[in-house]
PDBQT receptor file of N, H, CA, C and O in Angstrom, charges set to zero:
ATOM      1  N   UNK A   1       0.853  -1.170   0.000  1.00  0.00    +0.000 N 
ATOM      2  CA  UNK A   1       0.000   0.000   0.000  1.00  0.00    +0.000 C 
ATOM      3  C   UNK A   1       0.905   1.240   0.000  1.00  0.00    +0.000 C 
ATOM      4  O   UNK A   1       1.838   1.314   0.799  1.00  0.00    +0.000 OA
ATOM      5  N   UNK A   2       0.647   2.205  -0.873  1.00  0.00    +0.000 N 
ATOM      6  H   UNK A   2      -0.111   2.146  -1.523  1.00  0.00    +0.000 HD
ATOM      7  CA  UNK A   2       1.491   3.396  -0.951  1.00  0.00    +0.000 C 
ATOM      8  C   UNK A   2       1.372   4.287   0.284  1.00  0.00    +0.000 C 
ATOM      9  O   UNK A   2       0.352   4.300   0.973  1.00  0.00    +0.000 OA
ATOM     10  N   UNK A   3       2.432   5.018   0.535  1.00  0.00    +0.000 N 
ATOM     11  H   UNK A   3       3.260   5.007  -0.024  1.00  0.00    +0.000 HD
ATOM     12  CA  UNK A   3       2.459   5.995   1.621  1.00  0.00    +0.000 C 
ATOM     13  C   UNK A   3       2.618   7.369   0.981  1.00  0.00    +0.000 C 
ATOM     14  O   UNK A   3       3.448   7.566   0.094  1.00  0.00    +0.000 OA
ATOM     15  N   UNK A   4       1.808   8.312   1.447  1.00  0.00    +0.000 N 
ATOM     16  H   UNK A   4       1.134   8.152   2.167  1.00  0.00    +0.000 HD
ATOM     17  CA  UNK A   4       1.933   9.701   1.026  1.00  0.00    +0.000 C 
ATOM     18  C   UNK A   4       2.161  10.541   2.270  1.00  0.00    +0.000 C 
ATOM     19  O   UNK A   4       1.502  10.342   3.291  1.00  0.00    +0.000 OA
ATOM     20  N   UNK A   5       3.088  11.471   2.187  1.00  0.00    +0.000 N 
ATOM     21  H   UNK A   5       3.624  11.633   1.359  1.00  0.00    +0.000 HD
ATOM     22  CA  UNK A   5       3.309  12.431   3.267  1.00  0.00    +0.000 C 
ATOM     23  C   UNK A   5       3.226  13.813   2.641  1.00  0.00    +0.000 C 
ATOM     24  O   UNK A   5       3.927  14.109   1.673  1.00  0.00    +0.000 OA
ATOM     25  N   UNK A   6       2.365  14.660   3.198  1.00  0.00    +0.000 N 
ATOM     26  H   UNK A   6       1.796  14.420   3.984  1.00  0.00    +0.000 HD
ATOM     27  CA  UNK A   6       2.174  15.999   2.644  1.00  0.00    +0.000 C 
ATOM     28  C   UNK A   6       2.350  17.054   3.729  1.00  0.00    +0.000 C 
ATOM     29  O   UNK A   6       2.160  16.783   4.915  1.00  0.00    +0.000 OA
ATOM     30  N   UNK A   7       2.713  18.255   3.306  1.00  0.00    +0.000 N 
ATOM     31  H   UNK A   7       2.867  18.475   2.343  1.00  0.00    +0.000 HD
ATOM     32  CA  UNK A   7       2.856  19.375   4.230  1.00  0.00    +0.000 C 
ATOM     33  C   UNK A   7       1.480  19.774   4.755  1.00  0.00    +0.000 C 
ATOM     34  O   UNK A   7       0.525  19.907   3.989  1.00  0.00    +0.000 OA
ATOM     35  N   UNK A   8       1.393  19.957   6.038  1.00  0.00    +0.000 N 
ATOM     36  H   UNK A   8       2.169  19.849   6.661  1.00  0.00    +0.000 HD
ATOM     37  CA  UNK A   8       0.132  20.334   6.682  1.00  0.00    +0.000 C 
ATOM     38  C   UNK A   8      -0.346  21.711   6.226  1.00  0.00    +0.000 C 
ATOM     39  O   UNK A   8      -1.553  21.940   6.140  1.00  0.00    +0.000 OA
ATOM     40  N   UNK A   9       0.569  22.628   5.935  1.00  0.00    +0.000 N 
ATOM     41  H   UNK A   9       1.549  22.442   6.005  1.00  0.00    +0.000 HD
ATOM     42  CA  UNK A   9       0.186  23.990   5.558  1.00  0.00    +0.000 C 
ATOM     43  C   UNK A   9      -0.178  24.132   4.084  1.00  0.00    +0.000 C 
ATOM     44  O   UNK A   9      -1.245  24.652   3.757  1.00  0.00    +0.000 OA
ATOM     45  N   UNK A  10       0.706  23.669   3.186  1.00  0.00    +0.000 N 
ATOM     46  H   UNK A  10       1.572  23.246   3.452  1.00  0.00    +0.000 HD
ATOM     47  CA  UNK A  10       0.485  23.942   1.759  1.00  0.00    +0.000 C 
ATOM     48  C   UNK A  10       0.071  22.714   0.946  1.00  0.00    +0.000 C 
ATOM     49  O   UNK A  10      -0.303  22.849  -0.218  1.00  0.00    +0.000 OA
ATOM     50  N   UNK A  11       0.133  21.515   1.541  1.00  0.00    +0.000 N 
ATOM     51  H   UNK A  11       0.437  21.405   2.487  1.00  0.00    +0.000 HD
ATOM     52  CA  UNK A  11      -0.269  20.299   0.837  1.00  0.00    +0.000 C 
ATOM     53  C   UNK A  11       0.786  19.750  -0.106  1.00  0.00    +0.000 C 
ATOM     54  O   UNK A  11       0.514  18.809  -0.851  1.00  0.00    +0.000 OA
ATOM     55  N   UNK A  12       1.993  20.323  -0.090  1.00  0.00    +0.000 N 
ATOM     56  H   UNK A  12       2.214  21.088   0.515  1.00  0.00    +0.000 HD
ATOM     57  CA  UNK A  12       3.081  19.849  -0.958  1.00  0.00    +0.000 C 
ATOM     58  C   UNK A  12       3.407  18.393  -0.635  1.00  0.00    +0.000 C 
ATOM     59  O   UNK A  12       3.486  18.015   0.533  1.00  0.00    +0.000 OA
ATOM     60  N   UNK A  13       3.593  17.587  -1.665  1.00  0.00    +0.000 N 
ATOM     61  H   UNK A  13       3.528  17.894  -2.614  1.00  0.00    +0.000 HD
ATOM     62  CA  UNK A  13       3.936  16.179  -1.495  1.00  0.00    +0.000 C 
ATOM     63  C   UNK A  13       5.386  16.047  -1.047  1.00  0.00    +0.000 C 
ATOM     64  O   UNK A  13       6.307  16.390  -1.788  1.00  0.00    +0.000 OA
ATOM     65  N   UNK A  14       5.580  15.555   0.154  1.00  0.00    +0.000 N 
ATOM     66  H   UNK A  14       4.833  15.276   0.756  1.00  0.00    +0.000 HD
ATOM     67  CA  UNK A  14       6.917  15.394   0.723  1.00  0.00    +0.000 C 
ATOM     68  C   UNK A  14       7.493  14.014   0.438  1.00  0.00    +0.000 C 
ATOM     69  O   UNK A  14       8.708  13.864   0.308  1.00  0.00    +0.000 OA
ATOM     70  N   UNK A  15       6.630  13.007   0.340  1.00  0.00    +0.000 N 
ATOM     71  H   UNK A  15       5.643  13.129   0.446  1.00  0.00    +0.000 HD
ATOM     72  CA  UNK A  15       7.071  11.645   0.068  1.00  0.00    +0.000 C 
ATOM     73  C   UNK A  15       5.906  10.846  -0.490  1.00  0.00    +0.000 C 
ATOM     74  O   UNK A  15       4.770  10.965  -0.031  1.00  0.00    +0.000 OA
ATOM     75  N   UNK A  16       6.217  10.020  -1.499  1.00  0.00    +0.000 N 
ATOM     76  H   UNK A  16       7.140   9.923  -1.872  1.00  0.00    +0.000 HD
ATOM     77  CA  UNK A  16       5.248   9.073  -2.046  1.00  0.00    +0.000 C 
ATOM     78  C   UNK A  16       6.025   7.826  -2.407  1.00  0.00    +0.000 C 
ATOM     79  O   UNK A  16       7.015   7.893  -3.134  1.00  0.00    +0.000 OA
ATOM     80  N   UNK A  17       5.579   6.686  -1.901  1.00  0.00    +0.000 N 
ATOM     81  H   UNK A  17       4.775   6.631  -1.310  1.00  0.00    +0.000 HD
ATOM     82  CA  UNK A  17       6.263   5.441  -2.229  1.00  0.00    +0.000 C 
ATOM     83  C   UNK A  17       5.594   4.242  -1.598  1.00  0.00    +0.000 C 
ATOM     84  O   UNK A  17       4.763   4.367  -0.698  1.00  0.00    +0.000 OA
ATOM     85  N   UNK A  18       5.976   3.075  -2.092  1.00  0.00    +0.000 N 
ATOM     86  H   UNK A  18       6.651   2.974  -2.823  1.00  0.00    +0.000 HD
ATOM     87  CA  UNK A  18       5.413   1.836  -1.542  1.00  0.00    +0.000 C 
ATOM     88  C   UNK A  18       6.186   1.379  -0.320  1.00  0.00    +0.000 C 
ATOM     89  O   UNK A  18       5.680   0.590   0.477  1.00  0.00    +0.000 OA
ATOM     90  N   UNK A  19       7.421   1.873  -0.164  1.00  0.00    +0.000 N 
ATOM     91  H   UNK A  19       7.832   2.514  -0.812  1.00  0.00    +0.000 HD
ATOM     92  CA  UNK A  19       8.196   1.560   1.030  1.00  0.00    +0.000 C 
ATOM     93  C   UNK A  19       7.782   2.504   2.148  1.00  0.00    +0.000 C 
ATOM     94  O   UNK A  19       7.900   3.722   2.016  1.00  0.00    +0.000 OA
ATOM     95  N   UNK A  20       7.295   1.938   3.252  1.00  0.00    +0.000 N 
ATOM     96  H   UNK A  20       7.199   0.949   3.359  1.00  0.00    +0.000 HD
ATOM     97  CA  UNK A  20       6.885   2.772   4.377  1.00  0.00    +0.000 C 
ATOM     98  C   UNK A  20       8.121   3.357   5.058  1.00  0.00    +0.000 C 
ATOM     99  O   UNK A  20       9.047   2.630   5.419  1.00  0.00    +0.000 OA
ATOM    100  N   UNK A  21       8.122   4.660   5.224  1.00  0.00    +0.000 N 
ATOM    101  H   UNK A  21       7.370   5.250   4.930  1.00  0.00    +0.000 HD
ATOM    102  CA  UNK A  21       9.244   5.351   5.861  1.00  0.00    +0.000 C 
ATOM    103  C   UNK A  21       8.748   6.013   7.142  1.00  0.00    +0.000 C 
ATOM    104  O   UNK A  21       7.631   6.528   7.184  1.00  0.00    +0.000 OA
ATOM    105  N   UNK A  22       9.565   6.001   8.174  1.00  0.00    +0.000 N 
ATOM    106  H   UNK A  22      10.472   5.583   8.140  1.00  0.00    +0.000 HD
ATOM    107  CA  UNK A  22       9.186   6.706   9.400  1.00  0.00    +0.000 C 
ATOM    108  C   UNK A  22       9.148   8.216   9.147  1.00  0.00    +0.000 C 
ATOM    109  O   UNK A  22       9.874   8.735   8.299  1.00  0.00    +0.000 OA
ATOM    110  N   UNK A  23       8.298   8.900   9.887  1.00  0.00    +0.000 N 
ATOM    111  H   UNK A  23       7.707   8.479  10.576  1.00  0.00    +0.000 HD
ATOM    112  CA  UNK A  23       8.146  10.349   9.728  1.00  0.00    +0.000 C 
ATOM    113  C   UNK A  23       9.470  11.070   9.893  1.00  0.00    +0.000 C 
ATOM    114  O   UNK A  23       9.750  12.024   9.166  1.00  0.00    +0.000 OA
ATOM    115  N   UNK A  24      10.283  10.633  10.833  1.00  0.00    +0.000 N 
ATOM    116  H   UNK A  24      10.056   9.859  11.423  1.00  0.00    +0.000 HD
ATOM    117  CA  UNK A  24      11.569  11.284  11.065  1.00  0.00    +0.000 C 
ATOM    118  C   UNK A  24      12.459  11.218   9.827  1.00  0.00    +0.000 C 
ATOM    119  O   UNK A  24      13.192  12.164   9.537  1.00  0.00    +0.000 OA
ATOM    120  N   UNK A  25      12.399  10.110   9.100  1.00  0.00    +0.000 N 
ATOM    121  H   UNK A  25      11.804   9.341   9.335  1.00  0.00    +0.000 HD
ATOM    122  CA  UNK A  25      13.208   9.961   7.887  1.00  0.00    +0.000 C 
ATOM    123  C   UNK A  25      12.697  10.883   6.777  1.00  0.00    +0.000 C 
ATOM    124  O   UNK A  25      13.496  11.476   6.052  1.00  0.00    +0.000 OA
ATOM    125  N   UNK A  26      11.377  11.010   6.639  1.00  0.00    +0.000 N 
ATOM    126  H   UNK A  26      10.728  10.528   7.228  1.00  0.00    +0.000 HD
ATOM    127  CA  UNK A  26      10.800  11.904   5.636  1.00  0.00    +0.000 C 
ATOM    128  C   UNK A  26      11.166  13.353   5.951  1.00  0.00    +0.000 C 
ATOM    129  O   UNK A  26      11.490  14.127   5.051  1.00  0.00    +0.000 OA
ATOM    130  N   UNK A  27      11.112  13.710   7.216  1.00  0.00    +0.000 N 
ATOM    131  H   UNK A  27      10.848  13.081   7.947  1.00  0.00    +0.000 HD
ATOM    132  CA  UNK A  27      11.508  15.061   7.634  1.00  0.00    +0.000 C 
ATOM    133  C   UNK A  27      12.972  15.290   7.273  1.00  0.00    +0.000 C 
ATOM    134  O   UNK A  27      13.320  16.342   6.738  1.00  0.00    +0.000 OA
ATOM    135  N   UNK A  28      13.819  14.327   7.556  1.00  0.00    +0.000 N 
ATOM    136  H   UNK A  28      13.536  13.472   7.991  1.00  0.00    +0.000 HD
ATOM    137  CA  UNK A  28      15.246  14.443   7.273  1.00  0.00    +0.000 C 
ATOM    138  C   UNK A  28      15.505  14.534   5.763  1.00  0.00    +0.000 C 
ATOM    139  O   UNK A  28      16.357  15.308   5.327  1.00  0.00    +0.000 OA
ATOM    140  N   UNK A  29      14.773  13.748   4.968  1.00  0.00    +0.000 N 
ATOM    141  H   UNK A  29      14.080  13.119   5.323  1.00  0.00    +0.000 HD
ATOM    142  CA  UNK A  29      14.925  13.787   3.511  1.00  0.00    +0.000 C 
ATOM    143  C   UNK A  29      14.640  15.177   2.949  1.00  0.00    +0.000 C 
ATOM    144  O   UNK A  29      15.188  15.557   1.914  1.00  0.00    +0.000 OA
ATOM    145  N   UNK A  30      13.789  15.927   3.626  1.00  0.00    +0.000 N 
ATOM    146  H   UNK A  30      13.344  15.618   4.467  1.00  0.00    +0.000 HD
ATOM    147  CA  UNK A  30      13.400  17.260   3.170  1.00  0.00    +0.000 C 
ATOM    148  C   UNK A  30      14.141  18.374   3.908  1.00  0.00    +0.000 C 
ATOM    149  O   UNK A  30      13.765  19.542   3.809  1.00  0.00    +0.000 OA
ATOM    150  N   UNK A  31      15.176  18.021   4.634  1.00  0.00    +0.000 N 
ATOM    151  H   UNK A  31      15.481  17.072   4.714  1.00  0.00    +0.000 HD
ATOM    152  CA  UNK A  31      15.981  19.021   5.320  1.00  0.00    +0.000 C 
ATOM    153  C   UNK A  31      15.280  19.711   6.473  1.00  0.00    +0.000 C 
ATOM    154  O   UNK A  31      15.699  20.786   6.902  1.00  0.00    +0.000 OA
ATOM    155  N   UNK A  32      14.221  19.105   6.977  1.00  0.00    +0.000 N 
ATOM    156  H   UNK A  32      13.881  18.232   6.629  1.00  0.00    +0.000 HD
ATOM    157  CA  UNK A  32      13.520  19.649   8.145  1.00  0.00    +0.000 C 
ATOM    158  C   UNK A  32      12.491  20.713   7.844  1.00  0.00    +0.000 C 
ATOM    159  O   UNK A  32      11.789  21.172   8.745  1.00  0.00    +0.000 OA
ATOM    160  N   UNK A  33      12.391  21.117   6.569  1.00  0.00    +0.000 N 
ATOM    161  H   UNK A  33      12.961  20.744   5.837  1.00  0.00    +0.000 HD
ATOM    162  CA  UNK A  33      11.385  22.126   6.203  1.00  0.00    +0.000 C 
ATOM    163  C   UNK A  33      10.713  21.732   4.902  1.00  0.00    +0.000 C 
ATOM    164  O   UNK A  33      11.275  20.986   4.100  1.00  0.00    +0.000 OA
ATOM    165  N   UNK A  34       9.509  22.238   4.700  1.00  0.00    +0.000 N 
ATOM    166  H   UNK A  34       9.053  22.844   5.351  1.00  0.00    +0.000 HD
ATOM    167  CA  UNK A  34       8.796  22.003   3.443  1.00  0.00    +0.000 C 
ATOM    168  C   UNK A  34       9.519  22.769   2.339  1.00  0.00    +0.000 C 
ATOM    169  O   UNK A  34       9.754  23.969   2.477  1.00  0.00    +0.000 OA
ATOM    170  N   UNK A  35       9.878  22.092   1.239  1.00  0.00    +0.000 N 
ATOM    171  H   UNK A  35       9.688  21.117   1.126  1.00  0.00    +0.000 HD
ATOM    172  CA  UNK A  35      10.585  22.780   0.166  1.00  0.00    +0.000 C 
ATOM    173  C   UNK A  35       9.728  23.825  -0.555  1.00  0.00    +0.000 C 
ATOM    174  O   UNK A  35      10.263  24.701  -1.234  1.00  0.00    +0.000 OA
ATOM    175  N   UNK A  36       8.405  23.736  -0.412  1.00  0.00    +0.000 N 
ATOM    176  H   UNK A  36       7.970  23.024   0.140  1.00  0.00    +0.000 HD
ATOM    177  CA  UNK A  36       7.527  24.688  -1.103  1.00  0.00    +0.000 C 
ATOM    178  C   UNK A  36       7.237  25.930  -0.255  1.00  0.00    +0.000 C 
ATOM    179  O   UNK A  36       7.404  27.052  -0.732  1.00  0.00    +0.000 OA
ATOM    180  N   UNK A  37       6.805  25.744   0.995  1.00  0.00    +0.000 N 
ATOM    181  H   UNK A  37       6.670  24.832   1.383  1.00  0.00    +0.000 HD
ATOM    182  CA  UNK A  37       6.378  26.896   1.802  1.00  0.00    +0.000 C 
ATOM    183  C   UNK A  37       7.347  27.250   2.929  1.00  0.00    +0.000 C 
ATOM    184  O   UNK A  37       7.206  28.301   3.554  1.00  0.00    +0.000 OA
ATOM    185  N   UNK A  38       8.334  26.382   3.196  1.00  0.00    +0.000 N 
ATOM    186  H   UNK A  38       8.448  25.529   2.689  1.00  0.00    +0.000 HD
ATOM    187  CA  UNK A  38       9.322  26.669   4.217  1.00  0.00    +0.000 C 
ATOM    188  C   UNK A  38       8.902  26.347   5.641  1.00  0.00    +0.000 C 
ATOM    189  O   UNK A  38       9.648  26.631   6.579  1.00  0.00    +0.000 OA
ATOM    190  N   UNK A  39       7.721  25.759   5.825  1.00  0.00    +0.000 N 
ATOM    191  H   UNK A  39       7.116  25.529   5.063  1.00  0.00    +0.000 HD
ATOM    192  CA  UNK A  39       7.246  25.402   7.167  1.00  0.00    +0.000 C 
ATOM    193  C   UNK A  39       8.177  24.388   7.805  1.00  0.00    +0.000 C 
ATOM    194  O   UNK A  39       8.618  23.451   7.139  1.00  0.00    +0.000 OA
ATOM    195  N   UNK A  40       8.483  24.558   9.084  1.00  0.00    +0.000 N 
ATOM    196  H   UNK A  40       8.125  25.319   9.625  1.00  0.00    +0.000 HD
ATOM    197  CA  UNK A  40       9.278  23.583   9.825  1.00  0.00    +0.000 C 
ATOM    198  C   UNK A  40       8.472  22.300   9.948  1.00  0.00    +0.000 C 
ATOM    199  O   UNK A  40       7.330  22.323  10.407  1.00  0.00    +0.000 OA
ATOM    200  N   UNK A  41       9.057  21.185   9.543  1.00  0.00    +0.000 N 
ATOM    201  H   UNK A  41       9.985  21.166   9.170  1.00  0.00    +0.000 HD
ATOM    202  CA  UNK A  41       8.366  19.899   9.596  1.00  0.00    +0.000 C 
ATOM    203  C   UNK A  41       8.581  19.263  10.959  1.00  0.00    +0.000 C 
ATOM    204  O   UNK A  41       9.711  19.139  11.433  1.00  0.00    +0.000 OA
ATOM    205  N   UNK A  42       7.479  18.861  11.582  1.00  0.00    +0.000 N 
ATOM    206  H   UNK A  42       6.561  18.961  11.197  1.00  0.00    +0.000 HD
ATOM    207  CA  UNK A  42       7.510  18.198  12.877  1.00  0.00    +0.000 C 
ATOM    208  C   UNK A  42       6.542  17.032  12.832  1.00  0.00    +0.000 C 
ATOM    209  O   UNK A  42       5.610  17.015  12.028  1.00  0.00    +0.000 OA
ATOM    210  N   UNK A  43       6.767  16.061  13.697  1.00  0.00    +0.000 N 
ATOM    211  H   UNK A  43       7.524  16.075  14.350  1.00  0.00    +0.000 HD
ATOM    212  CA  UNK A  43       5.888  14.894  13.749  1.00  0.00    +0.000 C 
ATOM    213  C   UNK A  43       5.250  14.794  15.125  1.00  0.00    +0.000 C 
ATOM    214  O   UNK A  43       5.929  14.716  16.148  1.00  0.00    +0.000 OA
ATOM    215  N   UNK A  44       3.927  14.799  15.115  1.00  0.00    +0.000 N 
ATOM    216  H   UNK A  44       3.375  14.863  14.283  1.00  0.00    +0.000 HD
ATOM    217  CA  UNK A  44       3.142  14.571  16.331  1.00  0.00    +0.000 C 
ATOM    218  C   UNK A  44       2.130  13.479  16.003  1.00  0.00    +0.000 C 
ATOM    219  O   UNK A  44       1.317  13.647  15.095  1.00  0.00    +0.000 OA
ATOM    220  N   UNK A  45       2.166  12.390  16.713  1.00  0.00    +0.000 N 
ATOM    221  H   UNK A  45       2.826  12.253  17.451  1.00  0.00    +0.000 HD
ATOM    222  CA  UNK A  45       1.297  11.245  16.426  1.00  0.00    +0.000 C 
ATOM    223  C   UNK A  45      -0.180  11.637  16.415  1.00  0.00    +0.000 C 
ATOM    224  O   UNK A  45      -0.964  11.037  15.679  1.00  0.00    +0.000 OA
ATOM    225  N   UNK A  46      -0.575  12.623  17.211  1.00  0.00    +0.000 N 
ATOM    226  H   UNK A  46       0.061  13.110  17.810  1.00  0.00    +0.000 HD
ATOM    227  CA  UNK A  46      -1.975  13.053  17.252  1.00  0.00    +0.000 C 
ATOM    228  C   UNK A  46      -2.421  13.701  15.944  1.00  0.00    +0.000 C 
ATOM    229  O   UNK A  46      -3.622  13.800  15.691  1.00  0.00    +0.000 OA
ATOM    230  N   UNK A  47      -1.485  14.143  15.110  1.00  0.00    +0.000 N 
ATOM    231  H   UNK A  47      -0.509  14.063  15.315  1.00  0.00    +0.000 HD
ATOM    232  CA  UNK A  47      -1.821  14.812  13.850  1.00  0.00    +0.000 C 
ATOM    233  C   UNK A  47      -1.824  13.870  12.655  1.00  0.00    +0.000 C 
ATOM    234  O   UNK A  47      -2.048  14.317  11.530  1.00  0.00    +0.000 OA
ATOM    235  N   UNK A  48      -1.584  12.590  12.864  1.00  0.00    +0.000 N 
ATOM    236  H   UNK A  48      -1.402  12.227  13.778  1.00  0.00    +0.000 HD
ATOM    237  CA  UNK A  48      -1.523  11.634  11.760  1.00  0.00    +0.000 C 
ATOM    238  C   UNK A  48      -2.941  11.261  11.331  1.00  0.00    +0.000 C 
ATOM    239  O   UNK A  48      -3.797  10.948  12.159  1.00  0.00    +0.000 OA
ATOM    240  N   UNK A  49      -3.168  11.302  10.013  1.00  0.00    +0.000 N 
ATOM    241  H   UNK A  49      -2.472  11.556   9.341  1.00  0.00    +0.000 HD
ATOM    242  CA  UNK A  49      -4.441  10.858   9.445  1.00  0.00    +0.000 C 
ATOM    243  C   UNK A  49      -4.136   9.749   8.460  1.00  0.00    +0.000 C 
ATOM    244  O   UNK A  49      -3.219   9.863   7.648  1.00  0.00    +0.000 OA
ATOM    245  N   UNK A  50      -4.904   8.677   8.533  1.00  0.00    +0.000 N 
ATOM    246  H   UNK A  50      -5.649   8.583   9.193  1.00  0.00    +0.000 HD
ATOM    247  CA  UNK A  50      -4.710   7.534   7.647  1.00  0.00    +0.000 C 
ATOM    248  C   UNK A  50      -5.987   7.327   6.850  1.00  0.00    +0.000 C 
ATOM    249  O   UNK A  50      -7.083   7.256   7.406  1.00  0.00    +0.000 OA
ATOM    250  N   UNK A  51      -5.823   7.230   5.520  1.00  0.00    +0.000 N 
ATOM    251  H   UNK A  51      -4.933   7.288   5.068  1.00  0.00    +0.000 HD
ATOM    252  CA  UNK A  51      -6.944   7.042   4.620  1.00  0.00    +0.000 C 
ATOM    253  C   UNK A  51      -6.679   5.852   3.720  1.00  0.00    +0.000 C 
ATOM    254  O   UNK A  51      -5.535   5.626   3.325  1.00  0.00    +0.000 OA
ATOM    255  N   UNK A  52      -7.715   5.078   3.383  1.00  0.00    +0.000 N 
ATOM    256  H   UNK A  52      -8.645   5.261   3.704  1.00  0.00    +0.000 HD
ATOM    257  CA  UNK A  52      -7.537   4.020   2.388  1.00  0.00    +0.000 C 
ATOM    258  C   UNK A  52      -7.168   4.645   1.037  1.00  0.00    +0.000 C 
ATOM    259  O   UNK A  52      -7.532   5.788   0.759  1.00  0.00    +0.000 OA
ATOM    260  N   UNK A  53      -6.457   3.905   0.213  1.00  0.00    +0.000 N 
ATOM    261  H   UNK A  53      -6.161   2.977   0.439  1.00  0.00    +0.000 HD
ATOM    262  CA  UNK A  53      -6.012   4.410  -1.076  1.00  0.00    +0.000 C 
ATOM    263  C   UNK A  53      -7.191   4.905  -1.912  1.00  0.00    +0.000 C 
ATOM    264  O   UNK A  53      -7.070   5.929  -2.585  1.00  0.00    +0.000 OA
ATOM    265  N   UNK A  54      -8.311   4.217  -1.886  1.00  0.00    +0.000 N 
ATOM    266  H   UNK A  54      -8.410   3.385  -1.339  1.00  0.00    +0.000 HD
ATOM    267  CA  UNK A  54      -9.470   4.620  -2.675  1.00  0.00    +0.000 C 
ATOM    268  C   UNK A  54      -9.934   6.032  -2.319  1.00  0.00    +0.000 C 
ATOM    269  O   UNK A  54     -10.327   6.790  -3.205  1.00  0.00    +0.000 OA
ATOM    270  N   UNK A  55      -9.893   6.399  -1.021  1.00  0.00    +0.000 N 
ATOM    271  H   UNK A  55      -9.573   5.782  -0.301  1.00  0.00    +0.000 HD
ATOM    272  CA  UNK A  55     -10.305   7.727  -0.594  1.00  0.00    +0.000 C 
ATOM    273  C   UNK A  55      -9.364   8.795  -1.122  1.00  0.00    +0.000 C 
ATOM    274  O   UNK A  55      -9.806   9.893  -1.460  1.00  0.00    +0.000 OA
ATOM    275  N   UNK A  56      -8.083   8.494  -1.197  1.00  0.00    +0.000 N 
ATOM    276  H   UNK A  56      -7.724   7.602  -0.922  1.00  0.00    +0.000 HD
ATOM    277  CA  UNK A  56      -7.109   9.465  -1.719  1.00  0.00    +0.000 C 
ATOM    278  C   UNK A  56      -7.309   9.706  -3.204  1.00  0.00    +0.000 C 
ATOM    279  O   UNK A  56      -7.107  10.822  -3.682  1.00  0.00    +0.000 OA
ATOM    280  N   UNK A  57      -7.704   8.675  -3.941  1.00  0.00    +0.000 N 
ATOM    281  H   UNK A  57      -7.868   7.768  -3.553  1.00  0.00    +0.000 HD
ATOM    282  CA  UNK A  57      -7.894   8.809  -5.379  1.00  0.00    +0.000 C 
ATOM    283  C   UNK A  57      -9.105   9.664  -5.709  1.00  0.00    +0.000 C 
ATOM    284  O   UNK A  57      -9.161  10.244  -6.794  1.00  0.00    +0.000 OA
ATOM    285  N   UNK A  58     -10.078   9.763  -4.810  1.00  0.00    +0.000 N 
ATOM    286  H   UNK A  58     -10.033   9.292  -3.929  1.00  0.00    +0.000 HD
ATOM    287  CA  UNK A  58     -11.284  10.566  -5.042  1.00  0.00    +0.000 C 
ATOM    288  C   UNK A  58     -11.018  12.048  -4.853  1.00  0.00    +0.000 C 
ATOM    289  O   UNK A  58     -11.718  12.876  -5.435  1.00  0.00    +0.000 OA
ATOM    290  N   UNK A  59     -10.004  12.407  -4.039  1.00  0.00    +0.000 N 
ATOM    291  H   UNK A  59      -9.435  11.735  -3.566  1.00  0.00    +0.000 HD
ATOM    292  CA  UNK A  59      -9.763  13.823  -3.757  1.00  0.00    +0.000 C 
ATOM    293  C   UNK A  59      -8.864  14.466  -4.774  1.00  0.00    +0.000 C 
ATOM    294  O   UNK A  59      -8.568  15.657  -4.672  1.00  0.00    +0.000 OA
TER     295      UNK A  59
């Protein structure tokens, strides 16, 4: 199942892939900030939303 990680502020795609990556690794891959809007990337488990792939394809 694919994993998508997007910026909370601007919706920029930070990571997309079939290999599940920990949030800390995705943050590190992007240098700690969103490359589009410059927002500092942080991970809080309470802010995680999980959707089935079918729901993502509809949006």
